[in-house]
C-alpha positions in Angstrom: -15.3 2.9 -57.0 -13.5 6.1 -56.3 -16.5 7.3 -54.2 -16.1 4.6 -51.6 -12.4 5.1 -51.1 -11.4 6.7 -47.8 -10.6 10.4 -48.0 -7.3 10.2 -46.1 -5.2 7.8 -44.2 -6.7 8.8 -40.9 -10.0 7.2 -42.0 -8.3 3.8 -41.9 -7.9 2.5 -38.3 -6.4 -0.8 -37.4 -7.3 -1.8 -33.8 -4.8 -3.9 -31.9 -6.3 -7.0 -30.2 -7.2 -6.3 -26.6 -5.1 -8.1 -24.0 -7.0 -9.8 -21.2 -5.9 -11.2 -17.9 -6.6 -14.7 -19.2 -3.9 -14.1 -21.9 -1.1 -13.5 -19.3 -0.7 -17.1 -18.0 -2.4 -16.8 -14.6 -4.1 -20.0 -13.3 -7.8 -20.4 -13.0 -8.0 -19.7 -9.2 -6.1 -16.4 -9.5 -8.2 -15.4 -12.6 -11.3 -16.0 -10.5 -9.9 -13.7 -7.8 -9.2 -11.1 -10.6 -12.8 -11.3 -11.6 -14.1 -10.9 -8.1 -11.9 -7.9 -7.6 -13.6 -6.3 -10.5 -10.6 -6.1 -12.9 -11.4 -6.4 -16.6 -8.4 -5.3 -18.7 -4.8 -5.3 -17.3 -3.0 -1.9 -17.1 0.2 -1.5 -19.1 2.5 -2.3 -16.2 0.3 -5.4 -15.3 0.3 -6.7 -18.9 4.1 -6.4 -19.2 5.1 -7.4 -15.7 2.9 -10.4 -14.9 4.4 -12.8 -17.6 7.9 -11.8 -16.4 7.1 -12.5 -12.8 5.4 -15.8 -13.6 8.6 -16.9 -15.4 10.5 -16.4 -12.2 12.7 -13.6 -13.4 14.0 -10.7 -11.4 12.5 -7.4 -12.6 12.8 -3.6 -12.3 9.4 -1.9 -13.0 9.3 1.8 -13.5 5.8 3.3 -13.7 3.8 6.2 -12.4 2.0 5.8 -9.1 -1.6 4.7 -9.5 -0.9 2.4 -12.4 -1.7 -0.9 -10.7 1.7 -2.0 -9.5 0.4 -4.0 -6.6 -1.6 -6.3 -8.8 1.4 -6.4 -11.3 3.5 -8.2 -8.7 0.8 -9.5 -6.3 -1.2 -11.6 -8.8 1.8 -13.5 -10.3 3.5 -14.0 -6.9 0.3 -15.5 -5.5 0.0 -17.6 -8.6 3.6 -19.0 -8.1 3.2 -19.7 -4.3 3.8 -23.4 -3.5 1.6 -23.5 -0.4 4.6 -24.6 1.8 4.7 -23.8 5.5 6.4 -20.5 6.1 6.7 -17.1 4.4 7.0 -17.3 0.7 6.4 -13.6 -0.3 8.0 -10.6 1.4 6.8 -7.1 0.3 8.8 -4.1 1.7 7.0 -0.7 1.6 8.2 2.7 2.9 5.2 3.6 5.2 2.7 2.0 7.5 -0.2 3.3 5.5 1.1 1.8 2.3 1.9 -1.5 4.0 -1.7 -1.7 5.2 -3.1 -0.8 1.8 -0.9 -3.3 0.0 -1.7 -6.0 2.5 -5.4 -5.4 2.1 -5.1 -5.6 -1.7 -3.1 -8.9 -1.5 -5.6 -10.3 0.9 -8.4 -9.5 -1.6 -6.6 -11.5 -4.3 -5.7 -14.5 -2.1 -8.6 -14.9 0.4 -10.2 -17.8 -1.6 -6.8 -19.5 -2.0 -6.1 -20.2 1.7 -3.2 -17.8 1.8 -2.7 -15.7 4.9 -1.2 -12.2 4.8 0.3 -10.3 7.7 1.3 -6.7 8.0 4.4 -5.8 10.0 5.1 -2.1 11.0 6.2 0.0 14.0 3.9 1.2 16.6 2.2 -2.1 17.1 2.8 -5.1 19.3 5.8 -7.3 18.4 4.1 -10.3 20.0 0.9 -10.0 18.0 2.8 -9.6 14.7 5.1 -12.6 15.4 2.1 -14.7 16.4 0.3 -14.0 13.2 3.4 -14.9 11.2 3.9 -18.1 13.1 0.3 -19.2 12.5 1.1 -19.7 8.9 1.4 -16.4 7.1 2.5 -17.0 3.5 2.8 -13.2 2.7 4.4 -10.5 4.8 4.0 -6.8 4.0 6.5 -4.9 6.1 8.1 -1.5 6.7 11.9 -1.5 6.7 12.5 -0.3 10.3 10.3 -2.9 12.1 11.3 -5.7 9.7 15.0 -5.1 10.3 14.5 -4.9 14.1 12.7 -8.3 14.0 15.4 -9.9 11.9 18.2 -8.5 14.2 16.4 -10.0 17.2 16.1 -13.3 15.4 12.4 -13.5 16.2 11.3 -15.4 13.1 11.7 -19.2 12.6 13.2 -20.3 9.3 12.5 -17.1 7.5 13.4 -17.7 3.9 11.0 -16.0 1.4 11.5 -17.0 -2.2 9.9 -13.9 -3.6 10.9 -10.4 -2.4 9.4 -7.1 -3.6 10.6 -3.6 -3.0 7.6 -1.3 -3.6 8.1 2.5 -4.1 11.9 2.1 -3.8 12.5 5.8 -4.6 10.3 6.8 -1.7 12.3 4.6 0.6 15.4 6.4 -0.6 13.9 9.8 0.1 12.9 8.7 3.6 16.4 7.5 4.4 15.8 3.7 4.4 18.5 2.7 2.0 20.9 1.5 4.7 18.0 -0.5 6.3 17.2 -2.1 2.9 20.8 -3.2 2.4 20.9 -4.6 5.9 17.6 -6.5 5.4 18.9 -8.2 2.2 21.9 -9.6 4.2 19.3 -11.7 6.1 17.5 -13.0 3.0 18.4 -16.2 1.1 20.6 -15.6 -2.0 18.3 -17.9 -4.0 15.2 -15.8 -4.5 13.3 -13.8 -7.0 13.5 -10.1 -6.5 11.3 -7.4 -7.9 11.9 -3.6 -7.6 9.2 -1.0 -8.4 9.9 2.7 -8.5 8.3 5.8 -10.0 11.7 7.4 -10.6 15.1 5.9 -11.0 17.7 8.0 -9.3 21.3 6.8 -9.3 21.2 5.2 -5.8 18.2 3.1 -6.8 20.0 1.9 -9.9 23.0 0.9 -7.8 20.7 -0.8 -5.3 19.1 -2.8 -8.2 22.5 -3.8 -9.4 23.4 -5.2 -6.0 20.2 -7.1 -5.2 18.9 -8.3 -8.6 20.2 -11.0 -10.9 20.0 -10.3 -14.6 16.7 -8.4 -14.2 14.2 -7.5 -16.9 13.6 -3.8 -17.1 10.1 -2.6 -17.8 9.2 1.1 -18.1 5.9 2.5 -19.1 6.8 6.1 -18.3 7.9 6.8 -22.0 10.5 9.2 -20.8 8.1 11.2 -18.7 8.2 11.3 -14.9 4.7 12.5 -14.3 1.4 11.0 -15.3 -0.3 12.4 -18.5 -3.7 12.1 -16.7 -2.6 14.9 -14.3 -3.1 18.5 -15.4 -0.6 20.8 -13.7 -1.1 24.5 -13.0 0.7 27.1 -11.0 -0.5 30.4 -9.6 1.8 33.4 -8.7 1.0 35.0 -5.4 2.5 37.2 -2.7 3.6 35.3 0.4 0.8 36.7 2.6 -1.9 35.5 0.1 -1.4 31.7 0.6 -4.5 31.1 2.8 -6.7 33.3 0.6 -5.4 31.6 -2.5 -5.9 28.0 -1.3 -9.5 28.8 -0.2 -10.4 30.7 -3.3 -9.1 27.9 -5.5 -11.0 25.3 -3.5 -14.1 27.3 -3.8 -13.7 27.5 -7.6 -12.6 24.0 -8.4 -14.9 21.0 -8.6 -13.2 18.9 -5.9 -14.0 15.3 -4.8 -11.2 14.8 -2.4 -7.9 16.7 -2.2 -4.5 16.6 -0.5 -2.8 19.8 0.5 0.9 19.5 1.0 2.7 21.6 3.6 6.4 21.8 4.6 6.1 21.6 8.4 4.0 19.8 11.0 3.0 23.1 12.6 1.8 24.4 9.3 -0.3 21.3 8.8 -2.0 21.9 12.1 -2.6 25.6 11.4 -3.9 25.2 7.8 -6.2 22.3 8.7 -7.8 24.6 11.3 -8.1 27.5 8.8 -9.8 25.2 6.2 -12.1 23.7 8.8 -13.2 27.2 9.8 -13.8 28.0 6.2 -16.3 25.2 6.0 -14.3 22.3 4.6 -14.1 18.8 6.0 -10.4 19.1 6.6 -8.0 17.2 8.9 -4.2 17.1 9.3 -1.7 14.3 9.0 1.9 14.4 10.2 4.6 12.4 11.9 4.0 13.7 15.4 0.5 12.1 15.6 -0.1 8.8 17.4 -0.6 5.8 15.1 -4.2 5.5 16.2 -4.8 9.1 15.3 -3.2 8.6 11.9 -5.3 5.6 11.2 -8.5 7.5 12.2 -7.7 10.4 9.8 -6.9 8.1 6.9 -10.0 6.0 7.5 -12.1 9.2 7.5 -10.4 10.3 4.3 -11.3 7.0 2.7 -14.9 7.1 4.0 -15.5 10.7 3.0 -15.9 12.2 6.5 -12.6 14.0 5.6 -12.6 15.6 2.2 -9.4 17.6 2.5 -6.2 16.0 3.9 -3.5 18.5 4.9 -0.2 16.7 5.2 3.5 16.8 5.2 5.4 14.9 2.5 6.5 12.0 4.7 3.1 11.5 6.3 1.3 11.4 2.9 3.8 8.9 1.4 2.0 5.7 0.7 -1.5 7.2 0.7 -3.0 5.4 -2.4 -6.7 6.3 -2.7 -8.1 6.4 -6.2 -10.7 9.2 -6.0 -8.4 12.1 -5.1 -9.2 14.7 -7.7 -6.8 17.5 -6.6 -3.4 17.9 -5.1 -2.4 21.4 -3.8 1.1 22.4 -3.1 0.7 25.1 -0.4 4.4 25.6 -0.8 6.5 24.4 -3.7 8.4 21.2 -2.7 12.1 21.3 -1.9 13.1 19.0 -4.8 11.7 17.6 -8.1 11.3 14.1 -6.7 9.0 15.3 -4.0 6.9 17.1 -6.6 6.5 13.8 -8.5 5.5 11.9 -5.4 3.1 14.6 -4.3 1.1 15.0 -7.5 1.1 11.2 -7.9 -1.6 11.1 -5.3 -4.1 12.1 -8.0 -4.8 10.9 -11.5 -4.7 7.3 -10.4 -6.2 4.2 -12.1 -6.9 6.0 -15.4 -8.8 8.9 -13.8 -8.0 12.5 -14.5 -6.4 14.7 -11.8 -5.4 18.2 -11.1 -2.1 19.4 -9.5 -2.0 23.0 -8.3 1.1 24.8 -7.0 1.3 28.2 -5.3 4.5 30.1 -6.0 5.9 33.5 -5.1 8.2 35.4 -7.5 11.1 34.4 -5.4 10.3 30.7 -6.0 10.5 30.8 -9.7 14.0 29.4 -9.6 12.7 26.3 -7.8 9.8 26.1 -10.2 12.0 26.2 -13.2 14.3 23.5 -11.7 11.3 21.2 -11.2 10.0 21.8 -14.8 13.4 21.1 -16.3 14.3 18.0 -14.3 10.8 16.4 -14.3 10.2 17.3 -18.0 6.7 18.3 -17.2 4.2 20.8 -18.6 3.0 23.3 -16.0 0.5 26.0 -17.1 0.3 29.4 -15.5 -3.2 30.5 -14.5 -4.8 33.4 -12.6 -6.8 32.9 -9.4 -10.5 33.7 -10.1 -11.6 37.1 -8.7 -14.6 37.5 -6.5 -16.7 38.5 -9.5 -15.5 35.6 -11.5 -16.5 33.2 -8.8 -19.8 34.9 -8.3 -20.6 34.6 -12.0 -19.7 30.9 -11.9 -21.8 30.4 -8.8 -24.8 32.0 -10.4 -24.7 29.6 -13.3 -24.5 26.7 -10.9 -27.4 28.1 -8.9 -29.6 28.4 -12.0 -28.8 24.8 -13.0 -29.6 23.6 -9.5 -33.0 25.4 -9.5 -33.8 23.9 -12.9 -33.0 20.4 -11.8 -34.5 20.6 -8.3 -37.4 18.4 -7.3 -40.7 20.2 -6.6 -42.2 19.2 -3.2 -46.0 18.9 -2.6 -45.7 21.3 0.4 -44.2 24.1 -1.8 -47.6 25.3 -2.9 -48.7 25.8 0.8 -45.7 28.1 1.5 -46.4 30.0 -1.8 -50.1 30.5 -0.8 -49.1 31.8 2.6 -46.5 34.3 1.1 -49.1 35.5 -1.4 -51.3 36.8 1.4 -48.8 39.6 2.1 -46.8 39.8 -1.2 -47.3 39.6 -4.9 -45.8 36.7 -6.9 -42.8 38.8 -8.1 -41.8 39.8 -4.6 -42.1 36.1 -3.5 -39.9 35.1 -6.5 -37.2 37.7 -5.7 -37.1 37.0 -2.0 -36.8 33.2 -2.5 -33.9 33.7 -5.0 -32.3 36.2 -2.7 -32.3 33.6 0.1 -30.5 31.2 -2.2 -28.0 34.0 -3.1 -27.2 34.6 0.6 -25.8 31.0 0.6 -23.7 31.7 -2.4 -21.5 34.4 -0.8 -17.9 34.5 -1.8 -15.4 35.3 0.9 -11.9 36.8 0.8 -10.5 39.8 -1.1 -11.7 40.8 -4.5 -8.5 39.7 -6.3 -5.7 37.4 -5.2 -2.3 36.8 -6.8 0.0 38.9 -9.0 -2.0 40.8 -11.6 -1.6 40.1 -15.3 0.1 43.4 -16.0 3.0 42.5 -13.6 3.4 38.9 -14.5 5.3 39.5 -17.8 7.9 41.5 -16.0 8.3 39.0 -13.2 8.7 36.1 -15.8 11.3 38.2 -17.7 13.3 38.9 -14.6 13.1 35.2 -13.7 14.5 34.3 -17.1 17.3 36.9 -16.7 18.1 35.5 -13.3 18.4 32.0 -14.8 20.7 33.3 -17.6 22.9 35.1 -15.1 23.1 32.2 -12.6 26.7 31.4 -11.9 28.1 34.8 -13.0 29.2 35.7 -9.6 28.3 38.9 -7.7 26.4 40.5 -10.5 23.7 37.8 -10.3 23.6 38.0 -6.5 23.1 41.8 -6.6 20.2 41.3 -9.0 18.5 38.9 -6.6 19.1 41.3 -3.7 17.5 44.2 -5.5 14.5 42.2 -6.5 14.0 41.2 -2.8 14.0 44.9 -1.8 11.4 45.7 -4.5 8.9 43.1 -3.5 8.0 43.7 0.2 5.1 41.2 0.3 7.2 38.3 -1.0 9.5 37.2 1.7 11.7 34.1 1.2 10.3 30.7 2.1 11.9 30.9 5.5 10.7 34.3 6.8 7.5 34.1 4.8 6.4 30.9 6.6 6.7 32.6 10.0 4.8 35.7 8.9 2.1 33.6 7.2 1.4 31.8 10.4 0.4 35.0 12.2 -1.7 36.2 9.2 -3.2 32.8 8.7 -4.6 32.7 12.3 -6.2 36.1 11.7 -7.9 34.9 8.6 -9.9 32.1 10.3 -12.9 34.1 11.3 -13.0 35.8 7.9 -13.8 32.5 6.2 -16.1 31.1 8.8 -19.4 30.0 7.3 -22.8 29.4 8.8 
């Protein structure tokens, strides 16, 4: 009997029963839409939020971006719609891009239920949007500025939605829409169901929730963490002048499906997208100075893979929710921890793994430590691969490609012709050399602060943190460090200098 007993407690596993969409209380028509959408098992936010919304309760939902929040509110709201004339559901989102994506998703859930969805945002015709609403739209997805403008002009007849959703509330706060949101709610009926979703819960959002929600149910699936566990986070220490070399070397070394590169300024977006394009990448820029039609073209290209690298400012990339973004690059460290959370949330979506990579100079360690402390995240230091490292990796990939490559019938003809002037060994070496020509690695031999200097830089960063707030002594220490590191200018001067050097790097990375 003793032989059949488990060796330890870990051998005994009790599996919890799997929750299905059919267990959540959705009606048969909505469940059919769920099936057609390809959903099988609800995500944690969906499993917890859907029953609450179906019960008609107000709710605050805190969850990482990419966890299925649209279905978490969309499915139960569609389920509860009465089919009356007029708008029943209002969804407010921070950006035009997110409004379009949410609208598309809600349409997918409701297209077989005779429910019309209309998107309302700036840069498009008022008349067309109002006409679409008046034709019987049951759901409106809107950005705050255009919606408030329409309400102030009294352009909607008997506008009284019974369900109101604030999506990505913290992004609206960051973008300065809080006053608009408060104004919008003065036009809405007091008898309504209100849902608020946010990745983070800063104090202004908590105060907003207290004002607009009635006895809400709070749901959080972040478990005290602000960033997604599916996202690996690394940082690389470089000199200011190495940013272009570093971003290209890392892109060459990583297995990237799609990526977003975040820049601080619009001019930097334009410059870096040109640098990456000249380096052979399918790159394009996205920022607020672009016309709406240009923005839509770039995002469409990114979705359809004609653009693989999206170079964007923080505001422009807000609301870009595409599931197969494998990497996020921070060309510069963001200004605040909240921006870091939003940036890296573009990857690791819908249960997939993602990678977030941040470039920092020694002078930016203070900002890096602030982000790590406030976000409560684990960021690993790594070294940028050298030219030799990348060449070795490239050779292994080449060998694998040759082993897996299909042999064409015409190959023997070419071999026979080459044999007339060369022996087989020469043919072999020449063909492999041709392949090696295409495996060239550009840029300097090594990039980034070398290992023997990193320990000292980290130690000085720790001392700077310890001496912070001690007055002039700490200030003198910073000043001395600045003199001792000529290549690392601050984020202000460094940006200007990098632009000139970046332009000079373009031809260096141009590929045939």
